[in-house]
N, C-alpha and C positions, 0 to 999 in steps of 0.2 A: 427615494431620496427625501430627506427631511430638511426643512428650511427654517431659519429664524425669521423674526419679524422684518429684518432688513434684507431678507432673501439670500443670505449667505448659506452655503451648503454645509451641513453637519455630517460628520463621519462617526457612526456608531461602531464600537469595537470592544473586543475582549482582551484584557491585559492579565498576565499571570500575577496573582497576588500572593500565592503561597506554594511551597513544594508539597505535593500530595503525599499522604501516608496511606498507601493502599489505593483504592479506587478514587479517581478525582471527584471532587464535589463542587457544586456551583460556587461555594464560598472560596474556592481556590482561584477564582478569577474575579476581576472587577469589570463591570459592564458600564461603559461611559461613552461620552461623545466629545468631539472637539471640532473646531472649524476646519474646513478644507481650504488650504492655501493654494495659490497658483504655483505651477512648477517653476523652479529655477533653471538656469542653463544646464542642459544634460539630463534633466529629470522628465519623468512621464507620470501623469496622473491616470490611474486605472480605476474604473468602476468595477468592483468585484461582483461577478455573477454567480460563480460556484466555488465552493471550498472543498478540498479533498480531506476526508477524515481517515487518518491512517494510524495503525498501531504504533508506528515510530514516534508519534506525537507524545505518547506517554513517556518514552525515554527522554525526549527533549525537555521534559518538565523537571527532570531530576538533576540535582547538583552532582558533579563528578565528571571524570574523564570519559569521553565517548568519541565517536567519529566526527561529531560536530559539537561546538560549544552549546551548553544548555541555554534555554530561553531565560533571560535574566528577569528577576522579579521587577515588575513594573513595565515590562516590554509587552507589545502586542503579541498574542499567541501565534507562534510560527505555524504556517500551513501553506501548502501549495494551492494555487487557485487558477481559475480562468476568468478573464474579464475583458472589458472593452476600453480602449484608450479614449479618454474624454478631453485630454489636453496634453500637448507634448512640446518640449523644447529640446528634444533629442532627435537628431536627423535620421536615426534608424527606425523611428516609429512615428506613425501619423495618426491623427484623430480618426476614430472609427475602426482602427485595427483591433482584431480579436487576438488576445495574447494569453500565454500561460507563464506562470512564474511563482516565486515565493512571495505571496501577497499578504498572508496573515489572515486571521479571523476578524475581518472588518469589512465595511461597505466600500471604502476607498483606500487605495494604496498609492503612496508616492514613492517611486522607485527610480533607480538610475539606469535601468535597462539591462544591467548585467545579469546573465542567467535567464533572461526573459526571451521568449520566442513567439512568433506569430503562429496562430492556428487558424484553420479554415473550416467554418461551420458548414460550408457547402460540400466538403469531402466527408465529414463525419460529424455527428451531433456533438456539441460541446462537452457533455459528460464523458464521452469516450476519451477525451484528451487528459482526463484525470484518472482513467482506468487503464484499459488495454493499450491505449496509445500514449499513456503517461508513465509516471514512475512505477506503478505496479507491473505494467506490461514490460517495461525495461528491466525491472528486477527479475521477473520470470525468465525473460529471454537470456540475459547474461548469466544469471544464476544457474540455469539449467545447462545452457549450451557451452559456456566458457568454464564454469566451475564443475558442474556435474558430468560434462562430457559424455552424453548418452550415445550408445551405439545401437544400430538396428537390432532388434530382438531383445534388448535389455528390459528388465523390469524396473520401472520407475515408480516409486511411491512418494506421494506428496501429502503432507498434513495441511489442515486448513484448506481443503480442496475446493470448497464452495466460496472461498474468499477471493479478493481481487487478484492476489498473486497466484495462489494455488490453482485457481481455475484455469489460468493461462498456462501454467507449468505443465499440467496434465495434457492439455490440448497440443502444446508444442511437442511433447513426448510422442503423442500419436502421429503428428505430422512427420516426426523423425523415425517413424516405424518402430516405436517401442510399445511395450505393454504398460498401460497406465493404471495405477491403483490409487484411489483417493482415500483419505481419512477425513470424515466430517461428522458433525453432530446432529443426529436426527434423521428420520426416514425421508422427510421432504428434501433435505439438502442432499442426501445420498442419491435420491431419485433424480434430482437436478444434475448432479455430477455425471451420472451414467446415461440418462435418457437425453438430456439436452446437450451436454458437453462431449459425450462420446467416450468417457473413461471406460475401461474394460470392467472395472469393479470399484465398489466403494465400501469401506468399513465404517460402520456407525459406532463411534467410540462411546456413545451414550448407552448402547444396547449390547455391545459385544466386548469381549476381552481382546484388546488390540494385539497383544503378543500372540495369543492363540490364533487369531484371525490371520495375522501375517504369516504364521507358520503354515496355515492351510492354503493360503493364496500364493505364497512364495516358496514353493517346495524346494527350489534350488537357491533360495536366498534372494535378497533384493540387491540390484546393481547400483541404483541411485536412490538416495532418500533426500528429498527436499524438505527441510524442516522449517515450519513457520510457528511452531507452538512450544517446543522444548518439553521439559518435565517428563512425565511418565510415558508419553508417546515416543519421545526421542529414545528413552530407555528401551522401549519395546522394539523399536527399529534396529537399535544396535545389537539386539539379540538375534536378528534374522539377516545378517549381512552375508552377501556372496563374497567370494575371494576378489580382492581389489575393488571393493565397493567404494563409492564416493558419496559422502554425506555433505550436503550443502546447508550451512547454518545461515539462514536468512533472518529468522526471528524467533521469539520465544514468548508469544503472547500469554501463555498460561502462567508466566512468571512475573510479568511486568508490574502487577499490583500486589505482589507478595509483601507482607509486613514482617516476614521472618528471614528475608534474604533469598536469593535465587538458589535453586537446587539443581545441581549438575548430575550427569549420569554416573552411577556407581560402577557400571560395567564397561567403562571406557577401554579396558584391555581387549575387548572384542576388536578394536581397531588394529591392535598388534596381531592377534590371531589370524585375522582375515586380510592383513596387510592393506587396510583401508585408509582413506584420508578423510578429514573432517574440517575443511577450511571455512572461514566465515566470508561473507560477501556483502559489500555495500555498493549500492547501485551508482552512487556519485563517482566511484572510481572509473566508471565507463563513460563519463560524460562526452569524451571526444568521439565516441562511437554511437551516440544516440540516433543519428540519422540512419545509420546502417540498420539498427533494430527497428526504427519506425517504418522504414521501407518494407521490411519483411512482414512486420505485424500488420501494417495496412494492407499489404497484398493478400495475406491470408484471410484477413477480415473481409475484404472485397470478394474473395473467391469462395466465401462460405466455409472455409476450413477452420475458422476461429470465431467463436461466439463470446459475447460479453454482456453482462447485465449490470445495471447500476441501481442501487437502492437510494432513492433521493428523499431527503427530509427537507421540508421547506421552512424557512424562517431563521434569521440570525439569532433570534432570542432563544431558539431551541438547541444551540450549540452544546452546552454542557451535558444535556441528556442524550443528544444524538451521539456524542463521542462514546458514551458508555455502551452503546449498542455493539461496538466492536468487541467488548470484553464479555458481554453476555451471549454473544453469538446470534443476536437477533437479525443481523443483516445477511443477505445473500448477494454475493457479488460486491461491486465497489460501492462503498458508502460515501455519499456526497451530500453536502449541505448547500441548499439553494438559497442565495441571498437576494438576488434580483432577477428580473426578466432580461432577456437578451435585448 
C-alpha cells in the first residue's frame, strides 16, 4: 500500500491505452494511480492479492464482437483476482473475507459484489482459486465432461497440455478412465505432463511432427480433442479423428497475436467424413453449476487424484512482461501475478 502525505491510500493500476497490433507492448497500457475512496452503499473495497493472467485477456483487448464486450480504452485492464475485503457496505461481505472476482490489474478494486464469492485459504492456498479451483479448472471440467463427453476407454488428446486448462483436462480424462495424450512444447513440459500429471503420453510439438505423432499414438483415431491452441495443431488433430469424435474449441492461443488474421483449418471436411462435432465452449455459460465443479475438483485435489502447479510472478510493475509469458510458452501451469501479501 502506498500513501500520500495526508495518509490517504493510493491505488496503482494498469489501464488499456491502445488496441494491440500483434503481441501487446508496455505502451498499450498506462500505469497510474488514483486515491482510494470509501465504499458507498452496496459496495465492497478489496485489496487485490493475486491476479490471474489468462490467454483470454488478449481477446478482451480487441475491438469487435465476442462473448464479452472488449475492455474499453481508458478502462482498468480486466482480470480475475483474489483479494481480501478491507471495507464493506454490502451485507453479503465482511471486512477480512478472502474473495475472488473480476478485480482488474490493480492494487484495490471497488466492486458491487456481483459475481464475487468467498474463498477459504485454510482449505487451499489462494493461488489454487485462480487455477484448478478457478476459471481454468471450471473450463477444463465443463469443456471435457459436458462438451467432449468422454467415455471409458476413449483416447483424449489435449493441446496446451502443460497449461492451466490443458493440465486439468488430461487428469480428468484419466479419472474418467480414458487414455490421455498431451501436446506441449519442449521436453521439460512433456516430462511434467507424463511424470507429474500422469498423462499416458505427450507429444513435443517443438521436436516432433504432430500429425505423424498423432497417427502413431492414435492408431484408431482420437475420440476427443480439446483444443487450446488452434492453427496447425488443430489441423493435425482433424486429420486423425475417430468416428463420431468430439472436438472442443476452447482457445486458439497460436492465433491471438496474428497480424494477418486468424487461420482456420483447411481440412474441416474431416468432420463430415467422421461424423464428428466441433462446438465452442465458454466457461461463463456454466456459472450456475460452478459449485458442482468446485466440489468435484476439490475432492479430486484432496484425494491426490488431481495435481496443479502455479507459476507466480511477483510485482504489479511486471504485468506487461508477465502477460507475454503466456504467448512465448515460458510458464508451466497457471500463470499468476502476485500484487500483495495475504
